[in-house]
C-alpha positions, 0 to 999 in steps of 0.5 A: 500500500504505497503511492499511486505512482509507485503502484502503477509502475509496479503493475506495469512491469513489462518483462518478467525476471523469469521465464518459469511456467505457472506451476513453477512460479506458484511453487516459488511463491509459496516457498518464498513466503514459507522461508520468510515465515520460518526464518522469523518464527523458528530462527527468530531472525530479524524481519529485514533479513528474513524478507531479504533472504525470502526474496532471493529464495523466491527468485532462485526457486523461480529460476530467475537470474540472481542479478535481476532478482537483486535489482527487483528487490532493491528497486522495490525497497527503494520505491517503498522507502521513497514513498512511505519512508518520508511519510513515516519520518514526518509522522514520527516527528509530529508524534514526538512534538505531540508527546514532548509538548503535552499535546498528545496528553491533552487529546488523550485526557479529553477523549478519556473524559468524554468517552466512557469505557464501552464507548472508547472503541467506537470513538476510535473507529469514528476518529480513524474513519474521518482522518482516513478519508483523504489519507493514504493508509500509512499517513493515517497510521502515523497520525493515529498511533500516538493517540492509540497507544496513549489511550490504551496505556492511560485508560488501561485498555487492551491495545487490540481493543483500541487499535483494531477499531482505528486500523479498521477505520483507516483500512476500509477508507483506503480500500472502498472510498474515493479519493483513495488511489485504488478506487479512483483507478477502478472507477476510471477503468470501469467507467463508473460514476464517482458520486454513485460509487462514493455514496454506495461505498459509504453505505457498505463502509459503515456496517463493515467498519462496525463489524471489523472494528469495535465488534471484532476487537472484542475477540482480537483482545482475547486472542492477543492480550498485549499492552502498548509497547513501551518503546513506541509510547510517547512519553509524558512531557518533562515536569519542567513544562509550565504549560501545554498546548490547548486542545483546539490547537493540538487537534487543528495541527493533527487535522491540518494534513487531513484538511489539505489532502481533502481540499486537493481531492475535492478540487480534483473532482470539481475542477478536473482540469490539470492546467487550472491554476487552483488545481495545480496549487492544491495538487502540491499542497495536498500531496502527502509529503507537503501536507505532513511537512506543513503539519510538522512546521506548524506543529513547531509553533502550535505545539513546541513554542506553545509549550515554551520550547526553545529552538534548541529543544525543538531541534532535539525533539526532532532528532530524538524522534527519528532513531526509533523508526530506523528498524521500521523503515528497513522492515517496511522497505524490505516488505516492498522489495519482496512485493516487487520481486513477486510482481516482476516475477510475473505472479500478477500475470499468472493470476490473470491468466488463471482467472480468464476461464472462471465462469462466475458472476461479475461482482464475485469474479472481480472480488476473487481476482483481486483477492488472488492478486492481493495474496500474491503481490501484497499490494491492495492498489496493484490488486485493484488496478489489475482486477479492474482492468480484467473485468472492465469489459463486463462493466460495459453493459452494466447499469450505473449502480452495478458498475459502482458495485463492481468497483467496490467488489474489486476494492473489497477483494484487494483488502483480503488477508494482508500477510508477510508480503504487504508493507502494511503488515510490517508497519502494524506489527512493528508499531504495535509490538507484536510478533508475526503470529499475533499480527496474523491473528489480529491485523490479517484476520481483521483485513479478511473480515473487512473484505468478506463482510463488505462483499456480502453487503455489496451482493445484498445491494446488487439484489436491491438496486 
């Protein structure tokens, strides 16, 4: 789940790095994933090394030239870090400013005062859904993590009881609701109506996020009963602070990138003219990089200076924020490298070839193809783009509502069972301090629930409309 430009580039890989047949390629994929899981779970190897070795093993099993396999892995690692790494770094800086200035405490204290114990998961899913509407999944995570961890710690909640609703809100928005890149590309490929797709997407998203978030979190908290990891929890500000930012300024700083990206999305929809001066400006200020950078710069004043920080103290805060995320950046990057190795090996094309002879309803076909590509490549956006392209001819004779439902079916399939080849899997694992089995029991199961439940509601709507 990285930026649109990176994903589309990956989806359009022209020449596979191996000439292996589909059977050998399928075995190579399973073997590569097995190597990664065994190295991490049995040998307790660091995930970065395991993903690197697993990528090389995949290439070897597929009979690819080792040099090409290395190139694919390093290209995927580089593009993932380029698109996601800077966002994680900026998010970490903003999170540290929130923590050290007392801004995060202010938000948590306000939330705990306003929401009772049973209402807290519902409050988290609502906040995450609003924040996740215009944001890439990774941006939403880095904005929500400090709040999630502090609420769990301060309110003495199971981390899964608070974290799963937040993740569900972000993930559902990413997979089903424009202006996220996957749904937008599918709308264009299938010739669907944006407004109808958005309206139906919200109808599907509301019950889906309730089931996958607050409801499922009850069970996830029993299966994986863990506390927020101490190394990731924003620490209370030093006692020498005479004041801390007020709630309004803190909330405005967090929501600034959300607002900037939402403005960009609305202008793109309303104006829809790349040469228009207003749209060109909003395309710049609404890009994830600039939006988060703006929030960091504003936060230095609304958070740091408001708490009485000197310039030196702000600089020190920024420096301290970057060291803890080095491991996360490498793991997420290696996950992107493994994903790119899968794509360049031709796994996506193999799935498309297999699916050509499936004689099933269009909505289910779109979902199944997206599921298969998602499982193989780990990328929700690549799965959406590929599946939408394959079922596009079926949308030609569809009504407006059914074309929109086909977009949603493809988006739902693209979220199915995130595992070791998805950079998002490693992001969640590291931020929440879980091991691989725990991440599968919680995050992977939650993603599968979102995919299956949303498909069920899509099929129900198709019978009514």
